[in-house]
C-alpha positions in Angstrom: 39.6 -26.0 -72.7 37.0 -23.4 -71.7 39.4 -21.0 -69.8 38.4 -17.4 -70.6 35.9 -18.7 -73.2 33.1 -16.2 -73.7 29.5 -17.3 -73.9 26.7 -15.0 -75.1 24.4 -13.8 -72.4 21.3 -15.1 -74.2 22.6 -18.6 -73.6 22.3 -18.2 -69.9 19.8 -20.5 -68.1 17.9 -17.8 -66.4 14.7 -19.3 -65.2 15.0 -18.2 -61.6 17.8 -15.6 -61.9 19.7 -13.5 -64.5 22.7 -11.3 -65.0 22.0 -7.7 -66.0 24.2 -5.7 -68.4 26.4 -4.5 -65.6 27.1 -8.1 -64.5 25.0 -8.0 -61.4 22.9 -11.0 -60.4 19.2 -10.3 -60.3 16.1 -12.4 -59.6 12.4 -11.8 -59.4 12.4 -14.3 -56.4 13.9 -12.2 -53.6 13.8 -14.9 -50.9 16.9 -17.1 -51.3 15.2 -20.1 -49.8 12.3 -19.8 -52.2 14.7 -19.3 -55.1 16.4 -22.5 -54.1 13.1 -24.3 -54.0 12.3 -23.1 -57.5 15.7 -24.2 -58.8 15.3 -27.7 -57.4 12.2 -28.3 -59.5 14.2 -30.1 -62.3 15.8 -32.5 -59.9 12.4 -33.3 -58.3 11.0 -34.2 -61.7 13.8 -36.6 -62.3 13.3 -38.3 -58.9 9.5 -38.5 -59.5 10.2 -40.2 -62.9 12.6 -42.7 -61.3 9.9 -43.6 -58.8 7.7 -44.3 -61.8 10.4 -46.4 -63.5 10.8 -48.4 -60.3 7.0 -49.1 -60.1 7.0 -50.3 -63.7 10.0 -52.6 -63.1 8.6 -54.1 -59.9 5.2 -54.6 -61.6 6.8 -56.5 -64.4 8.9 -58.6 -62.1 5.9 -59.6 -59.8 3.8 -60.4 -62.9 6.5 -62.7 -64.2 7.0 -64.4 -60.9 3.3 -64.8 -60.2 2.5 -66.2 -63.6 5.4 -68.6 -63.4 4.3 -69.7 -59.9 0.8 -70.4 -61.2 2.1 -72.6 -64.0 5.0 -74.4 -62.3 3.7 -77.5 -60.5 5.5 -79.3 -57.8 4.4 -81.9 -55.2 0.9 -82.2 -53.9 -1.3 -83.8 -51.2 -0.2 -87.3 -50.2 -3.6 -88.8 -51.1 -3.5 -87.3 -54.6 -1.4 -88.0 -57.7 -1.9 -84.4 -58.9 0.8 -81.9 -58.4 -0.1 -78.3 -57.2 1.0 -75.0 -58.7 3.6 -73.6 -56.3 1.5 -70.4 -55.9 -0.8 -72.6 -53.8 1.9 -73.0 -51.1 1.9 -70.4 -48.3 5.7 -70.0 -48.4 5.5 -68.8 -52.0 2.6 -66.5 -51.2 4.5 -65.0 -48.3 7.4 -64.3 -50.6 5.4 -62.7 -53.5 2.2 -61.1 -52.1 3.9 -58.4 -50.1 5.8 -57.2 -53.3 2.5 -57.3 -55.2 1.0 -55.0 -52.6 4.0 -52.8 -52.8 3.6 -52.5 -56.5 0.0 -51.2 -56.1 1.2 -48.7 -53.4 4.0 -47.4 -55.7 1.5 -47.0 -58.6 -0.8 -44.9 -56.5 2.1 -42.8 -55.1 3.8 -42.2 -58.4 0.6 -41.2 -60.2 0.0 -38.7 -57.4 3.5 -37.1 -57.2 3.7 -37.1 -61.1 0.4 -35.1 -61.3 1.5 -32.7 -58.6 4.8 -32.1 -60.3 3.1 -31.4 -63.7 0.8 -28.9 -61.8 3.9 -27.3 -60.3 5.5 -26.9 -63.7 2.5 -25.2 -65.2 2.0 -22.9 -62.3 5.6 -21.9 -62.5 5.4 -21.2 -66.2 2.3 -19.0 -65.5 4.4 -16.9 -63.1 2.9 -18.1 -59.8 5.0 -18.3 -56.6 5.4 -22.0 -56.3 8.4 -22.0 -54.0 6.7 -23.7 -51.1 5.2 -26.4 -53.2 8.5 -26.8 -55.1 10.5 -27.2 -51.9 7.9 -29.7 -50.5 8.0 -31.8 -53.7 11.8 -31.7 -53.6 11.7 -33.1 -50.0 9.0 -35.7 -50.8 10.8 -36.9 -53.9 14.1 -37.1 -52.0 12.5 -39.3 -49.4 10.4 -41.4 -52.0 13.2 -42.2 -54.4 15.1 -44.4 -51.9 11.9 -46.1 -50.8 10.8 -46.8 -54.3 14.1 -48.0 -55.7 15.1 -50.1 -52.7 11.6 -51.7 -52.7 12.0 -52.4 -56.4 15.5 -53.8 -55.9 14.4 -56.2 -53.1 11.2 -57.2 -54.9 12.9 -58.1 -58.2 15.5 -60.2 -56.3 12.8 -62.0 -54.4 10.9 -62.7 -57.6 14.0 -64.0 -59.2 14.7 -66.4 -56.4 11.1 -67.4 -56.2 11.2 -68.7 -59.8 14.0 -71.1 -58.9 16.6 -71.8 -61.6 14.2 -70.4 -64.3 14.6 -67.0 -62.7 18.2 -66.8 -63.8 17.5 -67.6 -67.5 17.9 -64.6 -69.8 14.4 -65.3 -71.3 12.9 -64.7 -67.9 13.8 -61.0 -68.1 14.3 -60.7 -64.3 18.1 -60.3 -64.5 17.8 -57.3 -66.9 15.2 -55.7 -64.7 17.5 -56.0 -61.7 20.5 -54.6 -63.6 18.5 -51.7 -65.0 17.1 -50.8 -61.6 20.4 -50.9 -59.7 21.5 -47.6 -61.2 18.3 -46.0 -60.0 19.6 -46.3 -56.5 22.4 -44.0 -57.3 21.7 -41.4 -59.9 19.6 -38.3 -59.3 21.0 -38.4 -55.8 22.5 -41.4 -54.0 19.7 -42.9 -51.8 21.3 -42.5 -48.4 22.2 -38.8 -49.1 18.6 -38.1 -50.3 17.3 -39.5 -47.0 19.5 -37.0 -45.1 18.2 -34.2 -47.3 14.6 -35.0 -46.5 15.4 -35.4 -42.8 17.2 -32.1 -42.6 14.2 -30.3 -44.1 11.9 -31.9 -41.6 14.2 -31.0 -38.7 14.5 -27.4 -39.8 10.7 -27.0 -40.1 10.3 -28.4 -36.6 13.2 -26.4 -35.1 11.9 -23.1 -36.6 8.2 -23.8 -35.6 7.1 -23.2 -39.2 3.6 -22.6 -40.3 3.0 -26.1 -41.5 -0.2 -25.3 -43.4 1.6 -22.6 -45.4 4.9 -24.4 -45.9 3.2 -27.7 -46.8 0.5 -27.1 -49.5 0.5 -30.8 -50.2 -0.1 -31.6 -46.6 2.8 -34.0 -46.3 4.2 -32.6 -43.0 1.2 -31.0 -41.3 1.3 -33.8 -38.8 4.5 -32.2 -37.4 2.5 -29.5 -35.6 1.0 -32.3 -33.5 4.2 -34.2 -33.1 4.3 -34.0 -29.3 0.8 -35.4 -29.0 1.5 -38.1 -31.6 4.6 -39.3 -29.7 2.5 -39.7 -26.6 -0.2 -41.7 -28.4 -0.3 -45.5 -27.9 -2.1 -48.1 -29.9 -5.8 -48.7 -29.2 -6.1 -52.0 -30.9 -6.6 -54.9 -28.5 -6.9 -57.9 -30.8 -5.7 -59.1 -34.2 -9.0 -58.4 -35.9 -8.9 -54.7 -34.8 -5.3 -54.3 -36.0 -6.2 -55.7 -39.4 -8.9 -53.1 -40.1 -7.9 -50.8 -43.0 -8.8 -47.6 -41.0 -6.8 -48.6 -38.0 -4.2 -46.0 -36.9 
């Protein structure tokens, strides 16, 4: 349909490159690697947004399941005629609390990467060289989208099962949450492929002995310069109490 169809030059999407009147490709970003990093910015924004969508869906699911568990009463102590809310049982807590903690973690992460992506956009508009930050956000978002969407998928399913038969009612809303999130695992990059992208970036940095402070303005991969020492490090915790400390490494 569009064979030999002519499109005016002013319609060209020329944010990182252009075509001059002689038909030659030109770009103000001479380094092809940096040019690719700048071009990937739009995809990174989409993945960051999907992480936020996943956080919202998981938060809604865990809220529904926790409130239901606090209201639904079943069984109780043998010496009492009163039934307990199912949230009081350890098995229910073990099912739901990890996903509640995950929802908090996803909120913190998505707010951070969203803020950094907005900063990247503004700096790019102002003409700054944001290629390193753009490439890093691309890698981080490629690694984060599978983590966020899979965590959301598993969390919603657990919340649905934890609500018993009520979890499958349409009015519970959990089925729609699960169906909406399923597509997030595929679009803007299929999750398994995105993990490979992030892995390839990390391997290339390590293989080329990159300047990690320069290549990682967000600090996400600076640890790689000490990789050999980290791999030789063993745990120093000697008891459960030490392992449970928040600052334990």
